[in-house]
GUBA-310184 format. One record per residue: residue number from 1; x negated, y, z of N, C-alpha, C in turn; residue in three letters. Coordinates in steps of 0.2 Angstrom, whole numbers, plus 5000, padded with zeros to 4 digits. Each point is the difference from the previous one (the first is absolute). Layout:
// residues N
 pos n.c1 n.c2 n.c3 ca.c1 ca.c2 ca.c3 c.c1 c.c2 c.c3 code
 NUM    X    Y    Z     X     Y     Z    X    Y    Z  ala
...
This chain:
// residues 239
 pos n.c1 n.c2 n.c3 ca.c1 ca.c2 ca.c3 c.c1 c.c2 c.c3 code
   1 4480 5453 5363  5006  5002  5004 5002 5007 4998  met
   2 5006 5001 4999  5003  5007  4999 5003 5003 5006  ser
   3 5001 5006 5000  5003  5004  5006 5005 5004 4998  his
   4 5006 5000 5004  5005  5004  4999 4999 5008 4999  asp
   5 4995 5002 5004  4998  5007  4999 4994 5002 4996  asn
   6 4998 4995 4996  4994  5001  4996 5001 4996 4994  his
   7 4999 5003 4994  5002  4997  4994 4994 4995 4997  his
   8 4994 5001 5003  4994  4996  4997 5000 4994 5005  his
   9 4996 4995 4997  4999  4994  5003 4995 5001 5006  lys
  10 5001 4996 5006  4996  5000  5005 4996 4993 5001  leu
  11 4994 5000 5002  4996  4994  5001 4997 5000 5007  glu
  12 4999 4995 5002  4997  4999  5007 4992 4999 4999  leu
  13 4996 5005 5003  4993  4999  4999 4997 5004 5006  lys
  14 4993 4999 5001  4997  5004  5005 4998 5007 4998  ser
  15 5002 5004 5005  4999  5007  4999 4993 5002 5001  ala
  16 4997 5004 4996  4993  5002  5001 4999 5006 5004  asn
  17 5005 5002 5004  5000  5006  5004 5006 5000 5005  cys
  18 5000 5003 5005  5006  5001  5005 5005 5003 4996  pro
  19 5006 4999 5001  5006  5003  4997 5006 5001 5005  tyr
  20 5004 5004 4998  5007  5001  5004 5005 4997 4996  tyr
  21 5004 4995 5003  5005  4996  4997 5006 5005 4998  cys
  22 5002 4999 4994  5006  5004  4998 5007 4998 5003  gly
  23 5000 4995 5004  5006  4998  5003 5001 5002 5007  gln
  24 4994 4999 5004  5000  5001  5007 4996 5006 5002  cys
  25 4996 5003 4995  4996  5005  5001 4994 4999 5005  asn
  26 4998 4994 5001  4995  4999  5005 4993 4997 4996  gln
  27 4995 5001 5004  4993  4999  4997 5000 4992 4998  leu
  28 4996 4998 4995  5000  4993  4998 4993 4999 4997  gly
  29 4998 4994 5001  4993  4998  4997 5001 4993 4997  phe
  30 4995 4998 4995  5000  4993  4997 5006 4999 4995  gly
  31 5003 4994 5001  5006  4998  4995 5005 5005 5000  leu
  32 5003 5002 4995  5006  5004  4999 5003 4999 4993  ser
  33 5006 5002 5000  5003  5000  4993 4999 5007 4997  tyr
  34 4997 5000 4994  4998  5006  4997 5003 5001 4993  thr
  35 5001 5005 4997  5002  5001  4993 4995 4998 4995  cys
  36 5001 4997 4995  4996  4998  4995 4997 5006 4996  val
  37 5004 5005 5001  4997  5007  4997 4996 5003 5005  lys
  38 4994 5001 5000  4996  5003  5005 5001 5007 5001  ser
  39 5003 5003 4995  5001  5007  5001 5006 5002 5005  glu
  40 5004 4994 5001  5006  5001  5004 4998 5001 5008  cys
  41 4994 4997 5001  4998  5000  5007 5005 4998 5005  asn
  42 5004 4994 4999  5005  4998  5004 4997 4994 5004  ile
  43 5001 5000 5007  4998  4994  5004 5006 4998 5005  phe
  44 5001 4994 5000  5005  4997  5005 4997 4995 5005  tyr
  45 5001 5000 5006  4998  4994  5004 5003 4994 4998  his
  46 4997 4994 5001  5002  4994  4998 5007 4999 5003  lys
  47 5000 5001 5007  5006  4999  5004 5006 5005 4999  leu
  48 4998 5005 4996  5005  5005  4999 5003 4998 4993  cys
  49 4997 4998 4995  5002  4998  4994 5003 4993 5000  glu
  50 4997 4996 5004  5003  4993  5000 5001 4998 5007  ser
  51 5005 5003 5003  5001  4999  5007 5004 4994 5002  pro
  52 4999 4998 5006  5005  4995  5003 5005 5004 5004  gln
  53 5006 4997 4999  5006  5003  5002 5000 5000 5008  thr
  54 4999 4995 5003  5000  4999  5007 4993 4997 5002  leu
  55 4997 5003 5006  4993  4998  5002 5001 5000 5008  ile
  56 4997 4994 5002  5000  4999  5007 4994 5005 5003  met
  57 5002 5003 5006  4995  5005  5003 4994 4996 5003  his
  58 4994 5001 4998  4994  4996  5002 5000 4999 5008  pro
  59 5002 5005 5004  4999  5000  5007 5007 4999 5004  phe
  60 5005 4998 4996  5007  4999  5004 5004 4995 4996  ser
  61 5001 4994 5004  5004  4995  4997 5008 5002 4999  thr
  62 5002 5005 5003  5007  5003  5000 5001 5005 4995  lys
  63 4995 5003 4997  5000  5006  4996 4999 4998 4992  cys
  64 5005 5001 4996  5000  4999  4993 5000 5007 4997  val
  65 4995 5001 4995  4999  5006  4996 5004 5000 4994  leu
  66 5004 5005 4998  5003  5000  4993 4997 5005 4996  lys
  67 4999 4999 4994  4997  5004  4995 5005 5005 4997  phe
  68 4999 5007 5000  5004  5005  4997 4997 5004 4995  tyr
  69 5002 4999 4994  4997  5004  4994 5003 5007 4999  pro
  70 5000 5003 5006  5002  5007  5000 4997 5004 5005  asn
  71 5002 5006 5001  4997  5005  5006 5004 5000 5006  lys
  72 5005 4995 5001  5003  5000  5006 4995 4999 5006  tyr
  73 5001 5003 5005  4995  5000  5005 4994 5005 5000  gly
  74 5001 5004 4995  4995  5005  4999 4999 5004 5006  lys
  75 4994 5002 5002  4998  5004  5005 4999 4996 5007  glu
  76 5001 4993 4999  4999  4996  5006 4992 4998 4999  ser
  77 4997 4998 5005  4993  4998  5000 4999 4992 4999  ser
  78 4995 4998 4996  4999  4993  4999 4997 4997 5007  cys
  79 5003 4995 5002  4998  4996  5006 4993 4998 5000  asp
  80 4997 4999 4994  4993  4997  4999 4995 5006 5000  val
  81 5001 5005 4996  4995  5005  4999 5001 5007 5003  cys
  82 5007 5001 5002  5002  5006  5002 5001 5005 4995  gly
  83 4999 4999 4994  5001  5005  4995 5008 5000 4998  lys
  84 5002 5006 4997  5007  5001  4999 5002 4995 4994  lys
  85 5007 4998 5001  5003  4996  4994 5002 5005 4995  ile
  86 4998 4999 4994  5001  5005  4995 5003 4997 4993  lys
  87 5002 4993 5001  5003  4997  4994 5001 4993 5002  gly
  88 4998 4995 4996  5002  4993  5001 4997 4998 5007  tyr
  89 5004 4996 5003  4998  4998  5007 5004 4994 5002  his
  90 4998 4997 5006  5003  4995  5003 5003 5002 5007  cys
  91 5006 4998 5001  5003  5002  5007 5003 4994 5003  lys
  92 4999 4999 5007  5002  4994  5003 5008 5000 5001  cys
  93 5002 4994 5000  5008  4999  5001 5002 4999 5007  leu
  94 4995 5001 5005  5002  5000  5007 5005 5005 5002  cys
  95 5004 4998 5005  5005  5005  5003 4997 5004 5006  asn
  96 4994 4997 5003  4998  5003  5006 4994 5005 4999  phe
  97 4997 5000 4994  4994  5004  4998 5000 5001 4993  val
  98 4998 5006 4998  4999  5002  4993 4993 5001 4998  thr
  99 4998 4996 4995  4993  5000  4998 5000 5001 4992  arg
 100 4995 5005 4998  4999  5001  4993 4993 4999 4998  his
 101 4999 4996 4995  4993  4998  4998 4999 5001 4992  val
 102 4995 5003 4998  4998  5000  4993 4999 4993 4998  his
 103 5002 4998 4994  4999  4993  4998 4993 4998 4999  pro
 104 4995 5005 4998  4993  4999  5000 4997 4999 5006  ser
 105 5003 5002 5006  4997  4999  5007 5001 4993 5002  cys
 106 5005 4996 4997  5001  4993  5001 4995 4996 4997  leu
 107 4995 5003 4996  4996  4996  4996 4992 5000 5003  ser
 108 4999 5003 5005  4994  5001  5003 4997 4993 5002  tyr
 109 4993 5000 4999  4997  4993  5002 5001 4998 5007  glu
 110 5001 4994 5002  5001  4998  5007 4994 5001 5004  pro
 111 4994 5000 4997  4994  5001  5004 4995 5003 4996  ala
 112 4995 5004 5004  4995  5003  4997 4993 4997 5004  leu
 113 4995 4999 4996  4994  4999  5003 4996 5006 5002  val
 114 4999 5002 5006  4996  5006  5002 4993 4999 4999  ala
 115 4997 4994 5003  4993  4998  4999 5000 4992 5000  ile
 116 4995 4997 4998  5000  4993  5001 5001 4997 5007  asp
 117 5005 4996 5001  5002  4998  5006 5005 5004 5004  gly
 118 5003 5005 4997  5005  5004  5003 5005 5002 4995  leu
 119 5006 4997 5001  5006  5001  4996 5005 5005 5003  thr
 120 5003 5004 4997  5005  5005  5003 5007 4997 4996  leu
 121 5005 4998 5005  5006  4998  4997 5006 5005 5000  asn
 122 5004 5000 4996  5005  5005  4999 5005 4999 5006  leu
 123 5002 5005 5004  5004  5000  5006 5005 5005 4999  lys
 124 5005 5000 5004  5006  5005  5000 4998 5006 5003  lys
 125 4995 5000 5005  4998  5006  5003 4992 5000 5002  val
 126 4997 5005 5000  4993  5000  5002 4999 4999 5008  ala
 127 4995 4997 5002  4999  4998  5007 4995 5005 5003  thr
 128 4997 5004 4996  4995  5005  5002 5000 5005 4995  ser
 129 4996 5005 5002  4999  5006  4995 4997 4998 4994  ala
 130 5003 5002 4994  4998  4999  4993 4993 5002 5000  cys
 131 4996 4996 4997  4993  5002  4999 4999 5006 4995  leu
 132 5005 5001 4996  4999  5005  4995 5003 5007 5002  his
 133 5006 5000 5003  5004  5006  5002 4999 5001 5007  cys
 134 4998 4995 5004  4999  5001  5007 5007 5000 5004  gly
 135 5006 4998 4997  5006  5000  5004 5003 4993 5000  asn
 136 5004 4999 5005  5003  4994  5001 5006 5000 4995  met
 137 5004 5005 4999  5006  5000  4996 4999 5005 4994  lys
 138 5003 4999 4995  5000  5005  4994 5004 5006 5002  ile
 139 5006 4999 5003  5003  5006  5003 5004 4998 5006  ser
 140 5004 5005 5003  5004  4998  5006 5006 4996 4998  ser
 141 5002 5000 4994  5006  4996  4998 4998 4993 4996  lys
 142 4994 5000 4997  4998  4994  4997 4993 4998 5002  val
 143 5000 4994 5004  4993  4997  5002 4996 4998 4994  pro
 144 5003 4997 4995  4996  4998  4994 4997 4993 5001  gly
 145 5000 4996 4995  4997  4994  5000 4992 5001 5000  trp
 146 4997 4995 5002  4992  5001  5000 4997 4993 5000  ala
 147 4994 5000 4997  4995  4995  5000 4997 4999 5007  tyr
 148 5000 4995 5004  4998  4999  5007 4995 4994 5000  val
 149 4995 5001 5004  4995  4995  5002 5004 4995 5005  ser
 150 4998 4994 5000  5002  4995  5005 5000 5002 5007  ser
 151 4994 5004 5002  4999  5003  5006 5004 5006 5002  cys
 152 5003 5003 4994  5004  5006  5001 4996 5006 5001  gly
 153 4994 5000 4999  4996  5006  5001 4999 5004 4994  asp
 154 5000 4997 4994  4999  5003  4994 5006 5001 4996  tyr
 155 5002 5006 4997  5006  5000  4997 5000 5005 4994  cys
 156 5003 4999 4995  5001  5005  4994 5007 5000 4998  tyr
 157 5003 5006 5000  5007  5001  4998 5000 4998 4992  his
 158 5005 4997 4998  5000  4998  4993 5000 5007 4995  val
 159 5003 5005 5003  5000  5007  4996 4993 5002 5000  ser
 160 4996 4999 5005  4993  5002  5000 4996 4996 4996  cys
 161 5001 4994 4999  4997  4996  4995 5001 5002 4993  val
 162 5006 5002 4999  5002  5003  4993 4996 5006 4999  met
 163 5000 5004 5005  4996  5007  4999 4993 4999 4999  asp
 164 4997 4995 5003  4993  4998  4999 4999 4997 4993  ile
 165 5004 4996 4998  5000  4997  4993 5000 5006 4995  ile
 166 5005 5004 5001  5001  5006  4995 4994 5004 5000  asn
 167 4997 5002 5006  4994  5004  5000 4994 4997 4996  arg
 168 4999 4993 5001  4995  4997  4997 5001 4999 4993  lys
 169 5006 4999 4998  5001  4999  4993 4999 5007 4996  trp
 170 5002 5005 5003  4999  5007  4997 4992 5002 5000  lys
 171 4996 4997 5004  4993  5001  5000 4996 4995 4996  asn
 172 5004 4996 4996  4997  4995  4996 4997 4994 5003  gly
 173 5002 4998 5006  4997  4995  5004 5004 4993 4999  leu
 174 5006 5001 4997  5004  4994  4998 5002 5001 4993  ile
 175 5000 4994 4997  5002  5000  4993 5007 4995 4999  thr
 176 5003 5000 4994  5006  4996  4999 4999 4993 5001  gly
 177 4993 4997 5000  4999  4993  5001 4998 4998 5007  glu
 178 5000 5005 5004  4998  4999  5008 5006 4999 5004  ser
 179 4999 4996 5005  5006  4999  5005 5000 5006 5005  asp
 180 5005 5005 4999  5000  5006  5004 5000 4998 5007  pro
 181 5003 4995 5002  5001  4999  5007 4994 4997 5004  phe
 182 4995 4999 4996  4993  4998  5003 4996 5006 5001  gln
 183 5003 5006 4999  4996  5006  5000 4999 5002 5008  thr
 184 5003 4997 5004  4999  5002  5007 4994 4997 5003  ile
 185 4997 4995 4997  4994  4997  5003 4994 5005 5001  arg
 186 4998 5004 4995  4995  5005  5001 5002 5006 5005  pro
 187 5006 5001 5001  5002  5005  5005 5000 4998 5007  glu
 188 5001 4993 5001  5002  4998  5007 4994 5002 5005  phe
 189 4994 4998 4999  4995  5001  5005 4999 5007 5001  leu
 190 5000 5004 4995  5000  5007  5001 5005 5003 5004  ser
 191 5006 4998 4999  5006  5002  5004 5000 4998 5007  asp
 192 4997 4994 5001  4999  4997  5007 4995 5004 5004  val
 193 4995 5002 4997  4994  5004  5003 5003 5007 5001  asp
 194 5004 5003 4996  5003  5007  5001 5004 5000 5006  lys
 195 5004 4994 5001  5005  5000  5006 4996 4999 5006  arg
 196 4994 4996 5000  4996  4999  5006 4997 5006 5002  gln
 197 4997 5004 4995  4997  5006  5002 5005 5005 5003  gln
 198 5006 5000 4997  5006  5004  5003 5001 4998 5007  leu
 199 5000 4994 5002  5002  4997  5006 4994 5002 5005  val
 200 4994 4999 4998  4994  5002  5004 5000 5008 5001  ile
 201 5002 5004 4995  5000  5007  5001 5005 5002 5005  gly
 202 5006 4997 5000  5006  5001  5005 4998 4998 5007  lys
 203 4996 4995 5001  4998  4998  5006 4995 5004 5003  lys
 204 4995 5003 4996  4995  5004  5002 5003 5007 5002  lys
 205 5005 5002 4996  5003  5006  5002 5004 5000 5006  glu
 206 5003 4994 5002  5004  4999  5006 4995 5000 5006  lys
 207 4994 4997 4999  4995  4999  5005 4997 5007 5002  ser
 208 4999 5004 4994  4998  5007  5001 5004 5004 5004  met
 209 5007 5000 4999  5005  5004  5003 5000 4998 5008  lys
 210 5000 4993 5001  5000  4998  5007 4994 5002 5004  lys
 211 4994 5000 4996  4994  5002  5004 5000 5008 5001  ala
 212 5003 5003 4995  5001  5008  5001 5004 5001 5006  ala
 213 5006 4996 5001  5004  5002  5005 4997 4998 5007  thr
 214 4996 4995 5000  4997  4998  5007 4994 5006 5001  ile
 215 4996 5001 4995  4995  5005  5001 5003 5007 5002  leu
 216 5006 5002 4997  5003  5006  5002 5002 5000 5007  ser
 217 5003 4995 5002  5002  5000  5007 4994 5001 5005  ala
 218 4994 4996 4998  4994  5001  5004 4998 5008 5000  ile
 219 5000 5002 4994  4998  5007  4998 5004 5005 5005  phe
 220 5006 4999 5000  5005  5004  5004 4998 5000 5007  asn
 221 4999 4994 5003  4998  4999  5007 4994 5004 5001  val
 222 4995 4999 4996  4993  5003  5001 5000 5008 5000  leu
 223 5004 5002 4995  5000  5007  4999 5006 5004 5004  thr
 224 5004 4996 5003  5005  5003  5004 5006 5003 4995  gly
 225 5000 4997 4995  5005  5002  4995 5007 4997 5001  asn
 226 5004 5004 5004  5006  4997  5002 5006 5000 4994  ser
 227 4998 5004 4995  5005  5001  4994 4999 4994 4995  leu
 228 4995 4996 5001  5000  4994  4996 4998 5002 4993  gly
 229 4995 5004 4998  4998  5002  4994 4997 4995 4996  leu
 230 5003 4995 4998  4997  4994  4996 4997 5002 4994  val
 231 5002 5005 4997  4997  5002  4993 4992 5002 5002  gly
 232 5000 5004 5005  4993  5002  5002 4995 4995 5002  asn
 233 5003 4995 5003  4996  4994  5002 4998 4996 4994  ala
 234 5004 4999 4996  4999  4996  4994 4994 5004 4996  gln
 235 5001 5006 4999  4995  5004  4997 4993 5000 5003  lys
 236 5000 4999 5007  4994  5000  5004 4996 4993 4998  tyr
 237 5004 4995 5001  4997  4993  4999 4999 4998 4993  phe
 238 5005 5002 4995  5000  4997  4993 4998 5005 4995  phe
 239 4999 5007 5002  4997  5005  4996 5006 5002 4995  gly
């Protein structure tokens, strides 16, 4: 395959490292169109170099996404990952809502296996706090797509999954022959444990504050402290 903006031939093959697509400027892994001349260091997402003109929105039967090979829509945020549109993108043709999506964000795996017996499925929004970033939404404007368990208790934003993959690849834990989307498996139990410890810590802190308030009231009655010096009472009981 040749390219209008590049005079060397391009070939589709698996990249042995993370790359930034020369068309949409977004992170990519695995299969990509790359220049046969290694010194060029050119990479393009498969969906950016061989795009579909029209794509049905995965979560809306009324929304059709059209591919635009230009920077129209720049500075808008991707509906999937929340990152800025900086080049090639897809835009919905709906009149009632405007969505911009990176072409590569439409190629995410439909499901990830967190552990044996637990699958996280791709959904339009997270149903609970992301196990990686700890937030329900990516930003106030973009909730972001997420991988969600059937019970709704376990979620990862797709953008967070990409961050995990990128970090592991940089640390040499993923190679070009690996399936990067399976990298979440060793992370899952650790992330669940961290969240449980956080929840336990918050409950403990809340219980301590409640106990301090009650003991402060008793302390004030016993000492005749009409000013309600809660801080003195807390220091007395909790050191």
